[in-house]
mmCIF file of the C-alpha atoms, coordinates in Angstrom:
data_MODEL
# 
_entry.id   MODEL 
# 
loop_
_atom_site.group_PDB 
_atom_site.id 
_atom_site.type_symbol 
_atom_site.label_atom_id 
_atom_site.label_alt_id 
_atom_site.label_comp_id 
_atom_site.label_asym_id 
_atom_site.label_entity_id 
_atom_site.label_seq_id 
_atom_site.pdbx_PDB_ins_code 
_atom_site.Cartn_x 
_atom_site.Cartn_y 
_atom_site.Cartn_z 
_atom_site.occupancy 
_atom_site.B_iso_or_equiv 
_atom_site.pdbx_formal_charge 
_atom_site.auth_seq_id 
_atom_site.auth_comp_id 
_atom_site.auth_asym_id 
_atom_site.auth_atom_id 
_atom_site.pdbx_PDB_model_num 
ATOM 1   C CA . UNK A 1 1   ? -0.023  -0.035  -0.128 1.00 0.00 ? 1   UNK A CA 1 
ATOM 2   C CA . UNK A 1 2   ? 1.267   3.405   -0.765 1.00 0.00 ? 2   UNK A CA 1 
ATOM 3   C CA . UNK A 1 3   ? 2.889   5.267   2.014  1.00 0.00 ? 3   UNK A CA 1 
ATOM 4   C CA . UNK A 1 4   ? 0.583   8.416   1.728  1.00 0.00 ? 4   UNK A CA 1 
ATOM 5   C CA . UNK A 1 5   ? -2.474  5.968   1.661  1.00 0.00 ? 5   UNK A CA 1 
ATOM 6   C CA . UNK A 1 6   ? -1.451  4.293   4.679  1.00 0.00 ? 6   UNK A CA 1 
ATOM 7   C CA . UNK A 1 7   ? -0.758  7.539   6.644  1.00 0.00 ? 7   UNK A CA 1 
ATOM 8   C CA . UNK A 1 8   ? -4.213  9.205   5.187  1.00 0.00 ? 8   UNK A CA 1 
ATOM 9   C CA . UNK A 1 9   ? -6.020  5.651   6.556  1.00 0.00 ? 9   UNK A CA 1 
ATOM 10  C CA . UNK A 1 10  ? -4.283  6.045   9.854  1.00 0.00 ? 10  UNK A CA 1 
ATOM 11  C CA . UNK A 1 11  ? -5.358  9.656   10.310 1.00 0.00 ? 11  UNK A CA 1 
ATOM 12  C CA . UNK A 1 12  ? -8.910  9.230   9.024  1.00 0.00 ? 12  UNK A CA 1 
ATOM 13  C CA . UNK A 1 13  ? -9.166  6.085   11.634 1.00 0.00 ? 13  UNK A CA 1 
ATOM 14  C CA . UNK A 1 14  ? -7.840  8.230   14.201 1.00 0.00 ? 14  UNK A CA 1 
ATOM 15  C CA . UNK A 1 15  ? -10.177 11.219  13.418 1.00 0.00 ? 15  UNK A CA 1 
ATOM 16  C CA . UNK A 1 16  ? -13.338 9.206   13.217 1.00 0.00 ? 16  UNK A CA 1 
ATOM 17  C CA . UNK A 1 17  ? -12.742 7.037   16.242 1.00 0.00 ? 17  UNK A CA 1 
ATOM 18  C CA . UNK A 1 18  ? -11.243 10.211  18.285 1.00 0.00 ? 18  UNK A CA 1 
ATOM 19  C CA . UNK A 1 19  ? -8.403  8.103   19.233 1.00 0.00 ? 19  UNK A CA 1 
ATOM 20  C CA . UNK A 1 20  ? -10.529 5.676   21.449 1.00 0.00 ? 20  UNK A CA 1 
ATOM 21  C CA . UNK A 1 21  ? -9.797  2.943   19.280 1.00 0.00 ? 21  UNK A CA 1 
ATOM 22  C CA . UNK A 1 22  ? -6.180  2.027   18.165 1.00 0.00 ? 22  UNK A CA 1 
ATOM 23  C CA . UNK A 1 23  ? -5.783  2.027   14.133 1.00 0.00 ? 23  UNK A CA 1 
ATOM 24  C CA . UNK A 1 24  ? -4.841  -1.602  12.864 1.00 0.00 ? 24  UNK A CA 1 
ATOM 25  C CA . UNK A 1 25  ? -1.109  -2.406  13.132 1.00 0.00 ? 25  UNK A CA 1 
ATOM 26  C CA . UNK A 1 26  ? -0.773  -2.715  9.271  1.00 0.00 ? 26  UNK A CA 1 
ATOM 27  C CA . UNK A 1 27  ? -1.575  1.106   9.152  1.00 0.00 ? 27  UNK A CA 1 
ATOM 28  C CA . UNK A 1 28  ? 0.951   1.990   11.630 1.00 0.00 ? 28  UNK A CA 1 
ATOM 29  C CA . UNK A 1 29  ? 3.950   0.348   10.090 1.00 0.00 ? 29  UNK A CA 1 
ATOM 30  C CA . UNK A 1 30  ? 5.955   2.775   8.311  1.00 0.00 ? 30  UNK A CA 1 
ATOM 31  C CA . UNK A 1 31  ? 8.697   2.424   5.848  1.00 0.00 ? 31  UNK A CA 1 
ATOM 32  C CA . UNK A 1 32  ? 12.217  3.659   6.965  1.00 0.00 ? 32  UNK A CA 1 
ATOM 33  C CA . UNK A 1 33  ? 12.334  7.344   5.655  1.00 0.00 ? 33  UNK A CA 1 
ATOM 34  C CA . UNK A 1 34  ? 14.882  7.985   3.167  1.00 0.00 ? 34  UNK A CA 1 
ATOM 35  C CA . UNK A 1 35  ? 17.763  10.482  3.991  1.00 0.00 ? 35  UNK A CA 1 
ATOM 36  C CA . UNK A 1 36  ? 16.321  13.060  1.617  1.00 0.00 ? 36  UNK A CA 1 
ATOM 37  C CA . UNK A 1 37  ? 13.019  13.366  3.376  1.00 0.00 ? 37  UNK A CA 1 
ATOM 38  C CA . UNK A 1 38  ? 14.572  13.639  6.804  1.00 0.00 ? 38  UNK A CA 1 
ATOM 39  C CA . UNK A 1 39  ? 16.990  16.419  5.780  1.00 0.00 ? 39  UNK A CA 1 
ATOM 40  C CA . UNK A 1 40  ? 14.235  18.416  3.930  1.00 0.00 ? 40  UNK A CA 1 
ATOM 41  C CA . UNK A 1 41  ? 13.068  21.278  6.033  1.00 0.00 ? 41  UNK A CA 1 
ATOM 42  C CA . UNK A 1 42  ? 9.621   20.776  4.616  1.00 0.00 ? 42  UNK A CA 1 
ATOM 43  C CA . UNK A 1 43  ? 8.553   17.002  5.012  1.00 0.00 ? 43  UNK A CA 1 
ATOM 44  C CA . UNK A 1 44  ? 5.559   15.120  4.563  1.00 0.00 ? 44  UNK A CA 1 
ATOM 45  C CA . UNK A 1 45  ? 4.562   15.209  8.305  1.00 0.00 ? 45  UNK A CA 1 
ATOM 46  C CA . UNK A 1 46  ? 3.574   18.558  7.999  1.00 0.00 ? 46  UNK A CA 1 
ATOM 47  C CA . UNK A 1 47  ? 1.715   17.816  5.088  1.00 0.00 ? 47  UNK A CA 1 
ATOM 48  C CA . UNK A 1 48  ? -0.614  15.358  6.517  1.00 0.00 ? 48  UNK A CA 1 
ATOM 49  C CA . UNK A 1 49  ? -2.469  17.620  8.702  1.00 0.00 ? 49  UNK A CA 1 
ATOM 50  C CA . UNK A 1 50  ? -3.462  20.138  6.182  1.00 0.00 ? 50  UNK A CA 1 
ATOM 51  C CA . UNK A 1 51  ? -7.031  19.260  5.261  1.00 0.00 ? 51  UNK A CA 1 
ATOM 52  C CA . UNK A 1 52  ? -9.708  21.462  3.435  1.00 0.00 ? 52  UNK A CA 1 
ATOM 53  C CA . UNK A 1 53  ? -12.030 23.103  6.221  1.00 0.00 ? 53  UNK A CA 1 
ATOM 54  C CA . UNK A 1 54  ? -14.985 21.460  4.769  1.00 0.00 ? 54  UNK A CA 1 
ATOM 55  C CA . UNK A 1 55  ? -13.854 18.144  5.247  1.00 0.00 ? 55  UNK A CA 1 
ATOM 56  C CA . UNK A 1 56  ? -12.570 18.823  8.875  1.00 0.00 ? 56  UNK A CA 1 
ATOM 57  C CA . UNK A 1 57  ? -16.015 20.166  9.916  1.00 0.00 ? 57  UNK A CA 1 
ATOM 58  C CA . UNK A 1 58  ? -17.984 17.184  8.571  1.00 0.00 ? 58  UNK A CA 1 
ATOM 59  C CA . UNK A 1 59  ? -15.447 14.931  10.363 1.00 0.00 ? 59  UNK A CA 1 
ATOM 60  C CA . UNK A 1 60  ? -15.874 16.639  13.316 1.00 0.00 ? 60  UNK A CA 1 
ATOM 61  C CA . UNK A 1 61  ? -19.478 16.562  13.307 1.00 0.00 ? 61  UNK A CA 1 
ATOM 62  C CA . UNK A 1 62  ? -19.420 12.719  12.757 1.00 0.00 ? 62  UNK A CA 1 
ATOM 63  C CA . UNK A 1 63  ? -16.652 12.452  15.287 1.00 0.00 ? 63  UNK A CA 1 
ATOM 64  C CA . UNK A 1 64  ? -18.987 14.053  18.041 1.00 0.00 ? 64  UNK A CA 1 
ATOM 65  C CA . UNK A 1 65  ? -21.741 11.571  17.686 1.00 0.00 ? 65  UNK A CA 1 
ATOM 66  C CA . UNK A 1 66  ? -19.181 8.699   17.428 1.00 0.00 ? 66  UNK A CA 1 
ATOM 67  C CA . UNK A 1 67  ? -17.724 10.132  20.801 1.00 0.00 ? 67  UNK A CA 1 
ATOM 68  C CA . UNK A 1 68  ? -21.037 10.519  22.407 1.00 0.00 ? 68  UNK A CA 1 
ATOM 69  C CA . UNK A 1 69  ? -21.888 6.824   21.496 1.00 0.00 ? 69  UNK A CA 1 
ATOM 70  C CA . UNK A 1 70  ? -18.655 5.530   22.711 1.00 0.00 ? 70  UNK A CA 1 
ATOM 71  C CA . UNK A 1 71  ? -18.998 7.546   26.046 1.00 0.00 ? 71  UNK A CA 1 
ATOM 72  C CA . UNK A 1 72  ? -22.489 6.151   26.554 1.00 0.00 ? 72  UNK A CA 1 
ATOM 73  C CA . UNK A 1 73  ? -21.473 2.601   25.940 1.00 0.00 ? 73  UNK A CA 1 
ATOM 74  C CA . UNK A 1 74  ? -18.489 3.079   28.180 1.00 0.00 ? 74  UNK A CA 1 
ATOM 75  C CA . UNK A 1 75  ? -20.716 4.627   30.872 1.00 0.00 ? 75  UNK A CA 1 
ATOM 76  C CA . UNK A 1 76  ? -23.119 1.433   30.796 1.00 0.00 ? 76  UNK A CA 1 
ATOM 77  C CA . UNK A 1 77  ? -20.296 -0.794  30.916 1.00 0.00 ? 77  UNK A CA 1 
ATOM 78  C CA . UNK A 1 78  ? -18.308 0.788   33.618 1.00 0.00 ? 78  UNK A CA 1 
ATOM 79  C CA . UNK A 1 79  ? -21.687 1.147   35.579 1.00 0.00 ? 79  UNK A CA 1 
ATOM 80  C CA . UNK A 1 80  ? -22.150 -2.736  35.628 1.00 0.00 ? 80  UNK A CA 1 
ATOM 81  C CA . UNK A 1 81  ? -18.213 -3.240  36.500 1.00 0.00 ? 81  UNK A CA 1 
ATOM 82  C CA . UNK A 1 82  ? -19.054 -1.215  39.610 1.00 0.00 ? 82  UNK A CA 1 
ATOM 83  C CA . UNK A 1 83  ? -22.117 -3.360  40.329 1.00 0.00 ? 83  UNK A CA 1 
ATOM 84  C CA . UNK A 1 84  ? -20.359 -6.649  39.945 1.00 0.00 ? 84  UNK A CA 1 
ATOM 85  C CA . UNK A 1 85  ? -22.367 -9.948  39.745 1.00 0.00 ? 85  UNK A CA 1 
ATOM 86  C CA . UNK A 1 86  ? -23.825 -9.964  43.002 1.00 0.00 ? 86  UNK A CA 1 
ATOM 87  C CA . UNK A 1 87  ? -25.507 -6.577  42.822 1.00 0.00 ? 87  UNK A CA 1 
ATOM 88  C CA . UNK A 1 88  ? -25.889 -6.329  39.116 1.00 0.00 ? 88  UNK A CA 1 
ATOM 89  C CA . UNK A 1 89  ? -28.233 -9.174  38.891 1.00 0.00 ? 89  UNK A CA 1 
ATOM 90  C CA . UNK A 1 90  ? -30.712 -7.827  41.308 1.00 0.00 ? 90  UNK A CA 1 
ATOM 91  C CA . UNK A 1 91  ? -30.656 -4.130  40.113 1.00 0.00 ? 91  UNK A CA 1 
ATOM 92  C CA . UNK A 1 92  ? -30.074 -4.609  36.275 1.00 0.00 ? 92  UNK A CA 1 
ATOM 93  C CA . UNK A 1 93  ? -33.651 -4.042  34.976 1.00 0.00 ? 93  UNK A CA 1 
ATOM 94  C CA . UNK A 1 94  ? -34.542 -0.874  37.095 1.00 0.00 ? 94  UNK A CA 1 
ATOM 95  C CA . UNK A 1 95  ? -31.029 0.543   36.406 1.00 0.00 ? 95  UNK A CA 1 
ATOM 96  C CA . UNK A 1 96  ? -31.640 0.117   32.558 1.00 0.00 ? 96  UNK A CA 1 
ATOM 97  C CA . UNK A 1 97  ? -35.054 1.290   32.695 1.00 0.00 ? 97  UNK A CA 1 
ATOM 98  C CA . UNK A 1 98  ? -34.803 4.198   35.146 1.00 0.00 ? 98  UNK A CA 1 
ATOM 99  C CA . UNK A 1 99  ? -31.419 5.358   35.872 1.00 0.00 ? 99  UNK A CA 1 
ATOM 100 C CA . UNK A 1 100 ? -29.394 4.814   32.961 1.00 0.00 ? 100 UNK A CA 1 
ATOM 101 C CA . UNK A 1 101 ? -31.837 6.893   30.589 1.00 0.00 ? 101 UNK A CA 1 
ATOM 102 C CA . UNK A 1 102 ? -31.435 9.860   33.007 1.00 0.00 ? 102 UNK A CA 1 
ATOM 103 C CA . UNK A 1 103 ? -27.495 9.449   32.670 1.00 0.00 ? 103 UNK A CA 1 
ATOM 104 C CA . UNK A 1 104 ? -27.634 9.344   28.915 1.00 0.00 ? 104 UNK A CA 1 
ATOM 105 C CA . UNK A 1 105 ? -29.900 12.767  29.127 1.00 0.00 ? 105 UNK A CA 1 
ATOM 106 C CA . UNK A 1 106 ? -27.142 14.581  31.245 1.00 0.00 ? 106 UNK A CA 1 
ATOM 107 C CA . UNK A 1 107 ? -24.241 13.261  29.233 1.00 0.00 ? 107 UNK A CA 1 
ATOM 108 C CA . UNK A 1 108 ? -25.954 14.047  25.961 1.00 0.00 ? 108 UNK A CA 1 
ATOM 109 C CA . UNK A 1 109 ? -26.828 17.484  27.199 1.00 0.00 ? 109 UNK A CA 1 
ATOM 110 C CA . UNK A 1 110 ? -23.503 18.213  28.335 1.00 0.00 ? 110 UNK A CA 1 
ATOM 111 C CA . UNK A 1 111 ? -21.893 17.053  24.962 1.00 0.00 ? 111 UNK A CA 1 
ATOM 112 C CA . UNK A 1 112 ? -24.494 18.776  23.131 1.00 0.00 ? 112 UNK A CA 1 
ATOM 113 C CA . UNK A 1 113 ? -25.023 22.077  24.574 1.00 0.00 ? 113 UNK A CA 1 
ATOM 114 C CA . UNK A 1 114 ? -22.173 22.811  26.933 1.00 0.00 ? 114 UNK A CA 1 
ATOM 115 C CA . UNK A 1 115 ? -18.852 21.217  25.453 1.00 0.00 ? 115 UNK A CA 1 
ATOM 116 C CA . UNK A 1 116 ? -18.835 21.886  21.739 1.00 0.00 ? 116 UNK A CA 1 
ATOM 117 C CA . UNK A 1 117 ? -15.289 22.610  21.846 1.00 0.00 ? 117 UNK A CA 1 
ATOM 118 C CA . UNK A 1 118 ? -13.596 20.165  24.004 1.00 0.00 ? 118 UNK A CA 1 
ATOM 119 C CA . UNK A 1 119 ? -15.982 16.748  23.390 1.00 0.00 ? 119 UNK A CA 1 
ATOM 120 C CA . UNK A 1 120 ? -13.150 14.972  21.612 1.00 0.00 ? 120 UNK A CA 1 
ATOM 121 C CA . UNK A 1 121 ? -10.918 15.019  24.948 1.00 0.00 ? 121 UNK A CA 1 
ATOM 122 C CA . UNK A 1 122 ? -13.462 13.382  27.223 1.00 0.00 ? 122 UNK A CA 1 
ATOM 123 C CA . UNK A 1 123 ? -12.939 10.052  28.616 1.00 0.00 ? 123 UNK A CA 1 
ATOM 124 C CA . UNK A 1 124 ? -14.698 7.944   31.303 1.00 0.00 ? 124 UNK A CA 1 
ATOM 125 C CA . UNK A 1 125 ? -12.921 6.794   34.361 1.00 0.00 ? 125 UNK A CA 1 
ATOM 126 C CA . UNK A 1 126 ? -12.894 3.794   36.144 1.00 0.00 ? 126 UNK A CA 1 
ATOM 127 C CA . UNK A 1 127 ? -15.406 2.720   38.811 1.00 0.00 ? 127 UNK A CA 1 
ATOM 128 C CA . UNK A 1 128 ? -14.418 2.305   42.538 1.00 0.00 ? 128 UNK A CA 1 
ATOM 129 C CA . UNK A 1 129 ? -15.012 -0.870  44.647 1.00 0.00 ? 129 UNK A CA 1 
ATOM 130 C CA . UNK A 1 130 ? -15.447 -1.566  48.215 1.00 0.00 ? 130 UNK A CA 1 
ATOM 131 C CA . UNK A 1 131 ? -18.056 0.699   49.466 1.00 0.00 ? 131 UNK A CA 1 
ATOM 132 C CA . UNK A 1 132 ? -16.840 3.944   47.465 1.00 0.00 ? 132 UNK A CA 1 
ATOM 133 C CA . UNK A 1 133 ? -19.514 5.985   45.689 1.00 0.00 ? 133 UNK A CA 1 
ATOM 134 C CA . UNK A 1 134 ? -17.909 6.557   42.273 1.00 0.00 ? 134 UNK A CA 1 
ATOM 135 C CA . UNK A 1 135 ? -19.405 4.868   39.371 1.00 0.00 ? 135 UNK A CA 1 
ATOM 136 C CA . UNK A 1 136 ? -17.437 6.805   36.906 1.00 0.00 ? 136 UNK A CA 1 
ATOM 137 C CA . UNK A 1 137 ? -16.185 10.348  36.213 1.00 0.00 ? 137 UNK A CA 1 
ATOM 138 C CA . UNK A 1 138 ? -16.161 12.027  32.739 1.00 0.00 ? 138 UNK A CA 1 
ATOM 139 C CA . UNK A 1 139 ? -13.004 13.977  32.478 1.00 0.00 ? 139 UNK A CA 1 
ATOM 140 C CA . UNK A 1 140 ? -11.119 16.160  29.999 1.00 0.00 ? 140 UNK A CA 1 
ATOM 141 C CA . UNK A 1 141 ? -7.906  14.182  29.075 1.00 0.00 ? 141 UNK A CA 1 
ATOM 142 C CA . UNK A 1 142 ? -6.025  17.818  28.399 1.00 0.00 ? 142 UNK A CA 1 
ATOM 143 C CA . UNK A 1 143 ? -6.478  19.181  31.649 1.00 0.00 ? 143 UNK A CA 1 
ATOM 144 C CA . UNK A 1 144 ? -7.188  16.169  33.805 1.00 0.00 ? 144 UNK A CA 1 
ATOM 145 C CA . UNK A 1 145 ? -10.177 18.016  35.201 1.00 0.00 ? 145 UNK A CA 1 
ATOM 146 C CA . UNK A 1 146 ? -13.722 15.988  35.979 1.00 0.00 ? 146 UNK A CA 1 
ATOM 147 C CA . UNK A 1 147 ? -16.631 17.824  34.323 1.00 0.00 ? 147 UNK A CA 1 
ATOM 148 C CA . UNK A 1 148 ? -19.288 15.161  35.389 1.00 0.00 ? 148 UNK A CA 1 
ATOM 149 C CA . UNK A 1 149 ? -19.244 12.669  38.252 1.00 0.00 ? 149 UNK A CA 1 
ATOM 150 C CA . UNK A 1 150 ? -21.768 9.780   38.713 1.00 0.00 ? 150 UNK A CA 1 
ATOM 151 C CA . UNK A 1 151 ? -22.208 8.313   41.990 1.00 0.00 ? 151 UNK A CA 1 
ATOM 152 C CA . UNK A 1 152 ? -24.174 5.786   43.782 1.00 0.00 ? 152 UNK A CA 1 
ATOM 153 C CA . UNK A 1 153 ? -24.465 6.129   47.687 1.00 0.00 ? 153 UNK A CA 1 
ATOM 154 C CA . UNK A 1 154 ? -26.070 3.310   49.957 1.00 0.00 ? 154 UNK A CA 1 
ATOM 155 C CA . UNK A 1 155 ? -28.844 4.632   52.118 1.00 0.00 ? 155 UNK A CA 1 
ATOM 156 C CA . UNK A 1 156 ? -30.095 2.486   55.104 1.00 0.00 ? 156 UNK A CA 1 
ATOM 157 C CA . UNK A 1 157 ? -33.531 4.055   55.892 1.00 0.00 ? 157 UNK A CA 1 
ATOM 158 C CA . UNK A 1 158 ? -34.933 3.040   58.995 1.00 0.00 ? 158 UNK A CA 1 
ATOM 159 C CA . UNK A 1 159 ? -37.780 0.290   58.831 1.00 0.00 ? 159 UNK A CA 1 
ATOM 160 C CA . UNK A 1 160 ? -37.187 0.085   55.130 1.00 0.00 ? 160 UNK A CA 1 
ATOM 161 C CA . UNK A 1 161 ? -33.721 -1.224  54.474 1.00 0.00 ? 161 UNK A CA 1 
ATOM 162 C CA . UNK A 1 162 ? -31.157 -0.523  52.211 1.00 0.00 ? 162 UNK A CA 1 
ATOM 163 C CA . UNK A 1 163 ? -31.540 1.756   48.980 1.00 0.00 ? 163 UNK A CA 1 
ATOM 164 C CA . UNK A 1 164 ? -28.870 2.731   46.189 1.00 0.00 ? 164 UNK A CA 1 
ATOM 165 C CA . UNK A 1 165 ? -29.145 6.174   45.627 1.00 0.00 ? 165 UNK A CA 1 
ATOM 166 C CA . UNK A 1 166 ? -27.775 7.314   42.252 1.00 0.00 ? 166 UNK A CA 1 
ATOM 167 C CA . UNK A 1 167 ? -26.789 10.968  41.841 1.00 0.00 ? 167 UNK A CA 1 
ATOM 168 C CA . UNK A 1 168 ? -24.336 13.153  39.838 1.00 0.00 ? 168 UNK A CA 1 
ATOM 169 C CA . UNK A 1 169 ? -22.190 16.254  40.434 1.00 0.00 ? 169 UNK A CA 1 
ATOM 170 C CA . UNK A 1 170 ? -21.067 18.738  37.881 1.00 0.00 ? 170 UNK A CA 1 
ATOM 171 C CA . UNK A 1 171 ? -18.175 21.262  37.714 1.00 0.00 ? 171 UNK A CA 1 
ATOM 172 C CA . UNK A 1 172 ? -20.752 24.305  37.726 1.00 0.00 ? 172 UNK A CA 1 
ATOM 173 C CA . UNK A 1 173 ? -20.631 24.166  41.706 1.00 0.00 ? 173 UNK A CA 1 
ATOM 174 C CA . UNK A 1 174 ? -17.424 22.514  42.136 1.00 0.00 ? 174 UNK A CA 1 
ATOM 175 C CA . UNK A 1 175 ? -19.180 19.182  42.378 1.00 0.00 ? 175 UNK A CA 1 
ATOM 176 C CA . UNK A 1 176 ? -20.704 20.295  45.807 1.00 0.00 ? 176 UNK A CA 1 
ATOM 177 C CA . UNK A 1 177 ? -24.522 19.472  45.293 1.00 0.00 ? 177 UNK A CA 1 
ATOM 178 C CA . UNK A 1 178 ? -26.036 16.067  44.757 1.00 0.00 ? 178 UNK A CA 1 
ATOM 179 C CA . UNK A 1 179 ? -28.459 16.105  41.573 1.00 0.00 ? 179 UNK A CA 1 
ATOM 180 C CA . UNK A 1 180 ? -30.745 13.238  42.192 1.00 0.00 ? 180 UNK A CA 1 
ATOM 181 C CA . UNK A 1 181 ? -31.028 10.636  39.293 1.00 0.00 ? 181 UNK A CA 1 
ATOM 182 C CA . UNK A 1 182 ? -33.156 8.222   41.231 1.00 0.00 ? 182 UNK A CA 1 
ATOM 183 C CA . UNK A 1 183 ? -33.217 5.261   43.906 1.00 0.00 ? 183 UNK A CA 1 
ATOM 184 C CA . UNK A 1 184 ? -33.268 1.393   43.727 1.00 0.00 ? 184 UNK A CA 1 
ATOM 185 C CA . UNK A 1 185 ? -34.279 -0.805  46.580 1.00 0.00 ? 185 UNK A CA 1 
ATOM 186 C CA . UNK A 1 186 ? -31.814 -3.291  47.530 1.00 0.00 ? 186 UNK A CA 1 
ATOM 187 C CA . UNK A 1 187 ? -33.024 -5.224  50.694 1.00 0.00 ? 187 UNK A CA 1 
ATOM 188 C CA . UNK A 1 188 ? -33.242 -5.272  54.513 1.00 0.00 ? 188 UNK A CA 1 
ATOM 189 C CA . UNK A 1 189 ? -29.709 -6.966  54.514 1.00 0.00 ? 189 UNK A CA 1 
ATOM 190 C CA . UNK A 1 190 ? -26.584 -5.026  54.025 1.00 0.00 ? 190 UNK A CA 1 
ATOM 191 C CA . UNK A 1 191 ? -25.563 -5.313  50.182 1.00 0.00 ? 191 UNK A CA 1 
ATOM 192 C CA . UNK A 1 192 ? -22.116 -6.665  49.313 1.00 0.00 ? 192 UNK A CA 1 
ATOM 193 C CA . UNK A 1 193 ? -19.457 -4.507  48.470 1.00 0.00 ? 193 UNK A CA 1 
ATOM 194 C CA . UNK A 1 194 ? -19.130 -3.051  44.938 1.00 0.00 ? 194 UNK A CA 1 
ATOM 195 C CA . UNK A 1 195 ? -17.512 -5.030  42.349 1.00 0.00 ? 195 UNK A CA 1 
ATOM 196 C CA . UNK A 1 196 ? -18.085 -8.255  44.115 1.00 0.00 ? 196 UNK A CA 1 
ATOM 197 C CA . UNK A 1 197 ? -18.266 -11.463 41.870 1.00 0.00 ? 197 UNK A CA 1 
ATOM 198 C CA . UNK A 1 198 ? -19.571 -14.762 42.653 1.00 0.00 ? 198 UNK A CA 1 
# 
């Protein structure tokens, strides 16, 4: 395959997936550069990033949709990693029907309305185990700062038993206030630790 075609496919693949998926190794392999190219003050590496503005705009629009889809998929996966087998089996249906659609709504709003310029730099963090509240955080990879935090707290209500209270925090108020997503009943018995598996 021609060198320029490999580079073009590599760049296109990276842009479309926003670097969340590694391009195939066959596209990353490069021939050893000739001495003429390396000595030239104007080499091909500088040229490959020059793209007509119309194409860039179209690719960014597609990429934003892809980034949103990737973040939502990862958010759901990380949620079930957090729950583990023991809790996940019990609350799966209610989570998918009630809580996750609200999470999707918040994440979509944030990406569509608030974060037009930096959406390509957002990632989903790992959940915490044990008794920690963190399900996942969405953070900016350039700054390392969180923009949204999704948590679940165990509430032991007198005479009712244990509930899982799902909520989120935003950077708007430095993550102080709890914004409710809903609660799911567990049982009168103490729930197992997060990320517990059979």
